[in-house]
C-alpha positions in Angstrom: -1.9 4.2 39.0 0.0 7.5 38.9 -1.4 10.9 39.4 -1.0 11.6 35.7 -3.1 8.5 34.9 -5.9 9.9 37.2 -5.8 13.3 35.5 -5.4 11.9 31.9 -6.8 8.3 32.1 -5.7 5.9 29.4 -8.2 4.0 27.3 -7.6 1.0 25.0 -7.3 2.3 21.4 -9.5 -0.6 20.3 -12.2 -1.2 22.8 -11.9 1.9 25.0 -11.5 0.0 28.2 -9.9 2.1 31.0 -6.4 1.1 32.1 -3.9 1.2 29.2 -3.7 2.0 25.4 -3.8 -1.7 24.7 -5.8 -3.9 27.0 -5.0 -7.6 27.7 -8.0 -8.7 25.7 -7.2 -6.7 22.6 -3.5 -7.7 22.8 -4.6 -11.2 21.8 -6.0 -9.7 18.6 -2.6 -8.6 17.5 -1.4 -10.3 14.3 2.3 -10.9 14.1 3.8 -11.0 10.7 5.2 -14.4 9.5 5.1 -13.7 5.7 8.1 -11.9 4.5 8.8 -10.7 0.9 11.8 -10.2 -1.2 11.3 -6.5 -1.9 13.3 -6.6 -5.2 10.8 -9.0 -6.9 7.8 -8.7 -4.5 7.6 -12.5 -4.2 7.7 -14.5 -1.0 11.0 -14.9 1.0 10.9 -17.6 3.6 13.7 -16.0 5.6 13.1 -12.3 4.8 16.3 -12.0 2.7 16.6 -10.9 -0.8 16.6 -13.9 -3.2 20.1 -14.8 -4.5 19.0 -14.0 -8.1 17.6 -10.7 -7.0 20.7 -9.4 -5.4 22.4 -6.2 -6.7 25.1 -3.8 -5.7 22.6 -1.0 -4.8 19.7 -3.2 -3.8 18.3 -3.9 -0.3 19.5 -7.2 1.4 16.2 -8.1 3.0 13.3 -6.8 5.1 11.6 -7.8 8.3 8.3 -6.7 9.6 7.0 -7.2 13.1 3.2 -7.0 12.9 0.5 -7.2 10.2 -1.0 -3.8 9.5 -4.7 -4.5 10.3 -7.3 -4.3 13.1 -5.8 -3.4 16.5 -2.3 -2.6 14.9 -3.8 -0.1 12.5 -5.4 1.7 15.4 -2.2 1.7 17.4 -0.2 3.1 14.4 -2.8 5.7 13.6 -2.8 7.0 17.2 1.0 6.9 17.3 1.4 9.0 14.1 -1.5 11.5 14.5 -2.3 11.8 18.3 0.7 13.5 19.9 -0.8 13.1 23.4 -0.4 9.4 23.1 3.1 9.3 21.6 5.2 8.7 24.7 3.3 5.8 26.1 2.5 4.3 22.7 6.1 4.5 21.7 7.1 2.3 24.6 4.4 -0.2 23.8 5.2 -0.4 20.2 9.0 -0.6 20.7 8.5 -3.6 22.9 6.3 -5.3 20.3 8.7 -4.4 17.6 11.7 -5.8 19.5 10.0 -9.0 20.7 8.7 -9.8 17.2 12.1 -9.2 15.6 14.2 -11.4 17.9 11.8 -14.3 17.1 12.8 -14.1 13.5 15.7 -16.5 12.9 17.4 -14.7 10.0 17.2 -11.4 11.8 18.7 -12.9 14.9 21.5 -14.4 12.9 22.2 -11.0 11.2 22.2 -9.2 14.6 24.6 -11.7 16.1 26.9 -11.6 13.2 27.1 -7.9 12.7 26.1 -6.5 16.1 29.5 -4.8 16.7 29.3 -3.0 13.5 25.6 -2.2 13.1 23.9 1.2 12.7 20.2 2.0 12.9 19.0 4.6 10.4 15.4 5.9 10.5 13.5 6.7 7.3 13.2 10.5 7.5 10.0 12.7 7.1 9.9 15.7 4.7 10.9 18.6 6.7 7.7 20.6 6.5 5.8 17.5 7.5 8.1 16.9 10.4 7.7 20.5 11.6 3.9 20.2 11.4 3.7 16.8 13.2 6.5 17.7 15.6 8.2 14.2 15.6 9.3 11.5 13.1 7.5 8.3 14.3 10.2 6.1 12.6 13.0 7.9 14.4 11.2 7.4 17.8 10.9 3.6 17.0 14.6 3.6 16.1 15.6 5.3 19.3 13.7 2.7 21.3 15.3 -0.2 19.4 18.7 1.4 19.8 18.4 1.1 23.5 17.0 -2.4 23.4 19.6 -3.8 21.0 22.4 -1.6 22.0 23.0 -0.5 18.4 23.9 3.2 17.7 21.4 5.2 15.8 22.4 7.8 13.1 19.9 9.9 11.2 22.0 10.2 8.1 19.2 10.4 5.6 17.4 13.6 4.6 14.0 13.6 2.6 14.3 16.0 -0.3 10.7 16.0 -1.5 7.2 15.3 -0.3 6.1 12.2 -2.0 2.4 11.3 -2.3 1.0 8.0 -0.9 2.2 4.9 -2.7 -1.2 3.2 -2.2 -2.9 2.7 -5.5 0.0 3.4 -7.7 1.4 1.0 -10.2 4.9 -0.4 -9.9 6.5 2.1 -12.2 4.5 4.9 -10.8 5.7 4.0 -7.3 9.3 4.0 -8.4 9.0 7.4 -10.0 7.1 8.8 -7.0 9.9 8.0 -4.6 12.8 8.5 -7.0 15.4 10.9 -5.6 13.4 11.4 -2.4 16.4 10.9 -0.2 20.0 12.2 0.2 22.7 11.9 2.7 22.8 14.7 5.2 25.8 17.1 5.0 26.2 16.9 8.8 26.8 13.8 11.0 28.3 10.6 9.7 29.5 11.1 6.1 31.5 8.0 5.7 29.3 4.8 5.5 32.0 2.7 3.9 31.6 -1.0 4.9 28.9 -0.2 7.4 25.9 -2.6 8.0 22.6 -0.9 8.5 19.1 -1.5 9.7 16.8 0.9 8.0 13.8 1.6 10.3 10.3 2.6 9.2 6.8 2.3 10.7 4.7 0.6 7.9 5.9 -1.3 4.9 3.3 -0.8 2.1 4.9 -1.4 -1.3 8.6 -1.5 -0.3 9.5 1.4 -2.7 10.5 3.6 0.1 13.0 1.1 1.6 14.4 0.3 -1.8 15.1 3.9 -2.7 16.6 4.6 0.8 18.7 1.5 0.6 19.9 2.6 -2.8 21.1 6.0 -1.5 22.8 4.4 1.4 24.6 1.8 -0.6 25.8 4.4 -3.2 27.2 6.2 -0.3 29.3 3.2 0.9 27.0 1.0 3.0 28.0 -2.6 2.8 24.7 -4.2 3.9 21.2 -2.7 4.3 18.2 -4.5 5.8 14.8 -2.9 6.3 12.9 -3.4 9.5 9.4 -2.1 9.9 6.9 -2.1 12.8 4.1 -3.4 10.5 3.4 -4.7 7.0 0.4 -3.8 5.0 
């Protein structure tokens, strides 16, 4: 145990046991996601990929989620997003869970092997005032961790142009309208996304509307393939 651990002891976010933010017992309560959806029709997709009949020029090509957003996972994500004092340690824990879950998914592993020399990680951005208030973008921290684990470069090429309200409780058309025109490509950094294959990184997949809109913007700016990857799925 380090001196910092003595001064600022760690407690499990679920049961409050001293030692770490996720104790061995509560780790066993984690629920790994094995039920993927085609985000374009919101129907089950065995492999996480967009159905052949749902494909479109500016549509997302698939989505993979590591964990189910409930119980212990919910508490981990909440502390990660709203308790800055936990961020550094929790980021390492969550990145490890994210990585280990993704590599177990056959379709994801195949995509990674096929495109790994030409892949880019793109985090879903926060609205600037919200970013300044929180001090960090949780999706970008996850993306940075995955970048190191996979050896894939990260580029924050997206910018959030409006403060959208929560998608929870909104009908399908309301969700689309809420997130419409919420993203644009930054004027600095990589401008040419032509023929690039991207993993779009977010913390929680709720309705899929955010990933759909972000993928639309990326593809309209030249991206060849866009797959969403999220830490958890609600």
